[in-house]
N, C-alpha and C positions, 0 to 999 in steps of 0.2 A: 368792609367792602373795597375799599380802593385795590387793594391787595388784588382783588380780581380783577381790577381796572373794567368795573360794571357803569355800563354810561345809561340804563333805565331800568326803572323795578316798575312793575304792574301788580299791587294787589288786588287780588282776587278773595273775596272775604262775604261775610253774611252782616245784615243789616235789619235791625229792629225799625218798621216803619211810625213814623211818629201821626203826619195828616191824615185825614180820611181817604184821598184821593189816592194814596198808594197801596197795594195791593201784596198781597203774596207772592213770592215769584219775579214780581218788577225787578227789570235791572236797570240799577241807579250808577250815572257815571258823577264822581264826585266833585264840583269843583274848588270848592272849600270846606275846613273844617272847623269848627269851633269847638272850646272845653271849659271843664269848669275847672280842671287840673293844673295847677300851681306850677308846673315842671315849665311850661312855656316862659312863663314871668322868671321863675328863678336863672333859667341860662339865657335869657337878654335883657339882664340889667334890669330889672323890675316889667318890661313891657310884656304888653299882650301883642306878640307877632302871631298875624294870620297865617295860618298853615295852607297853601295851595296849591293844588295840583298843578305839574307843569303845562299852561298854555297849548302849547305844539303839541303835546302828545296827546293832552285831551280833545283839541280839536281832530289830528288826525283819527282817533279810536271814533270819537263820533261821525266823521262822514264816513267811515270804513263801514260802520254799523248801519248806517243809513244805506247806501250801496246795500248792504245784504239782509235790508230790510226786515231788521233785529228791532224791535220796541225796546226803547230806553227812555230815561228819564234825566236830567241834567239837575244838577243843585247843589245843595249845602247840606252837611251832614254832622252830625253832634258827637263828639267823645266825649265820654263821663267814666270819670274814677269809679263808680257805681252803674254798674248796666239796668240793676234794679234801683234804681235809688227810690229812699222813700220822700224822699220829697214830691208831693203829690202834684204839684204844680208845673212839675218839670216838663212833662211830655205836655201837656197845651201851650205853654211858653214856645216852646219850638215850634209845634203846630202853626201857635198865630205868627212867629218870626219867618215862617217858609222854610225850615229845616226838612228835609226828607226822613231824616231816621239818625238812629243813634246805634254807636258803638263804644268799644275799650279801648280802641289804638290806633285808629287812623290818621289822627291828628297827628300822634308822634313819629309816627310814620313817616309822614307827610314830611315833617318839621327836620327829621333827621338826614332825608334824601336833601332837602333843600340845604342844608348845611354842609355839605361833602361833594357839592354839585352833579348830584345824579337826578337826572329824571323821572318823575314820578307819578303813579296815578292811579288812584283805588277807581276799581269796580267790582261792586255789590250787590246781592241779590236780598230781597225781603225774604226771612224767614220766618220774622215775627210780624203781627203788630203790636204796638204799643196802647193802642188807644182801644182797639175791640177785642183783644186776647187772645186771638186769631192764631 
């Protein structure tokens, strides 16, 4: 990516909702992403480093959508190795923790961008609900 002199990347994607308060087609601005993947620990000498959106990009985006009167939710998401995880406690644990949704790639994307000094943000639309099956 540095070959093209990229300064910022905004990932547009989908997310499975985890709390009951989130509905299909809700738009989420990701603050940070947790993960069950060991990749972050392998890359960061055994440490679990949080993967967070670039705050200035997140803030500018939030202020813009407010001016445009576009409803959004802002919060944390979770990236799982298995989108349909057989661990039945995962979704309820995420809901209890205030996590807005689950996907399979956002944490790695945000982490990679941070390692090469590229501003990053994820804007995600709820495409399904993990609790209701909707």
